[in-house]
C-alpha positions as CSV (number, residue, x, y, z in Angstrom):
1,X,75.2,75.8,89.0
2,X,78.2,75.7,86.6
3,X,78.8,79.4,86.9
4,X,78.9,78.8,90.9
5,X,81.3,76.2,90.5
6,X,83.6,78.3,88.2
7,X,83.2,81.3,90.7
8,X,84.2,79.2,93.7
9,X,87.1,77.7,91.8
10,X,88.6,80.9,90.6
11,X,88.3,82.1,94.2
12,X,90.4,79.4,95.4
13,X,92.7,79.5,92.4
14,X,93.3,83.3,92.9
15,X,94.4,82.8,96.6
16,X,97.4,82.8,98.4
17,X,98.9,79.2,98.2
18,X,100.0,79.5,102.0
19,X,96.3,80.5,103.0
20,X,95.1,77.6,100.6
21,X,97.2,75.0,102.7
22,X,96.3,76.4,105.7
23,X,92.4,76.3,104.9
24,X,92.6,72.6,105.4
25,X,93.1,73.2,109.2
26,X,90.0,75.1,109.5
27,X,87.3,73.0,108.0
28,X,83.8,74.2,108.2
29,X,81.9,73.5,111.3
30,X,78.5,74.2,109.5
31,X,77.7,75.4,106.2
32,X,74.7,76.2,103.9
33,X,73.5,77.6,100.6
34,X,71.0,80.4,101.1
35,X,70.1,80.5,97.5
36,X,72.5,83.4,96.8
37,X,75.5,82.6,99.0
38,X,77.4,80.2,100.9
39,X,77.5,80.9,104.7
40,X,79.7,78.9,107.2
41,X,80.9,78.7,110.6
42,X,84.4,77.9,111.6
43,X,85.7,77.6,115.3
44,X,89.2,78.1,116.0
45,X,91.3,76.4,118.6
46,X,90.5,78.6,121.3
47,X,86.7,78.2,120.6
48,X,86.5,81.7,118.8
49,X,83.6,81.4,116.0
50,X,84.3,83.1,112.4
51,X,81.6,83.4,110.1
52,X,82.6,83.5,106.3
53,X,80.3,84.2,103.4
54,X,80.7,83.9,99.8
55,X,78.1,85.9,97.7
56,X,77.6,84.3,94.2
57,X,74.5,86.0,92.8
58,X,74.5,89.7,92.0
59,X,77.7,91.3,93.0
60,X,80.1,88.4,93.7
61,X,81.9,89.0,96.9
62,X,83.5,87.5,99.9
63,X,83.5,88.3,103.7
64,X,84.5,87.0,107.0
65,X,84.2,88.2,110.5
66,X,87.8,87.3,111.5
67,X,90.5,90.0,112.0
68,X,92.6,88.8,109.1
69,X,89.7,89.7,106.5
70,X,89.5,93.2,108.2
71,X,93.2,93.8,108.0
72,X,94.5,92.1,104.9
73,X,91.9,90.9,102.5
74,X,92.3,93.7,100.1
75,X,96.1,93.1,99.8
76,X,96.3,89.3,100.0
77,X,93.2,88.1,99.2
78,X,90.5,85.7,101.0
79,X,91.1,84.5,104.6
80,X,91.4,80.7,105.0
81,X,87.8,80.6,106.4
82,X,86.6,81.7,103.1
83,X,88.9,79.3,101.3
84,X,87.7,76.6,103.4
85,X,84.0,77.5,102.6
86,X,84.8,77.6,99.1
87,X,86.1,74.2,99.2
88,X,83.2,72.9,101.3
89,X,80.8,74.8,98.7
90,X,82.6,72.9,95.7
91,X,82.3,69.7,97.5
92,X,78.7,69.8,98.3
93,X,77.9,70.9,94.6
94,X,79.9,67.8,93.3
95,X,77.8,65.7,95.5
96,X,74.5,67.1,94.1
97,X,75.9,67.0,90.6
98,X,77.1,63.2,90.8
């Protein structure tokens, strides 16, 4: 579990500070641990749903269905939805550890 906490923390720390700040505006509507990844659901103000995913077992990676992920993630890093999911996962793991 500590390795997963470290991985989520590193993902957030390596993210663009502006995206980290904007991630607070997009909290997870729903999220869950699948046993190998965190999956979430975020709804924007227009009602459009985005589905971020952070794989922690095997090849670590992140993904999201938002347009930002498709167009800029390689250059700028994870979108605000992925960052929000990482924060939610850290909070959940801290609750189980405590």
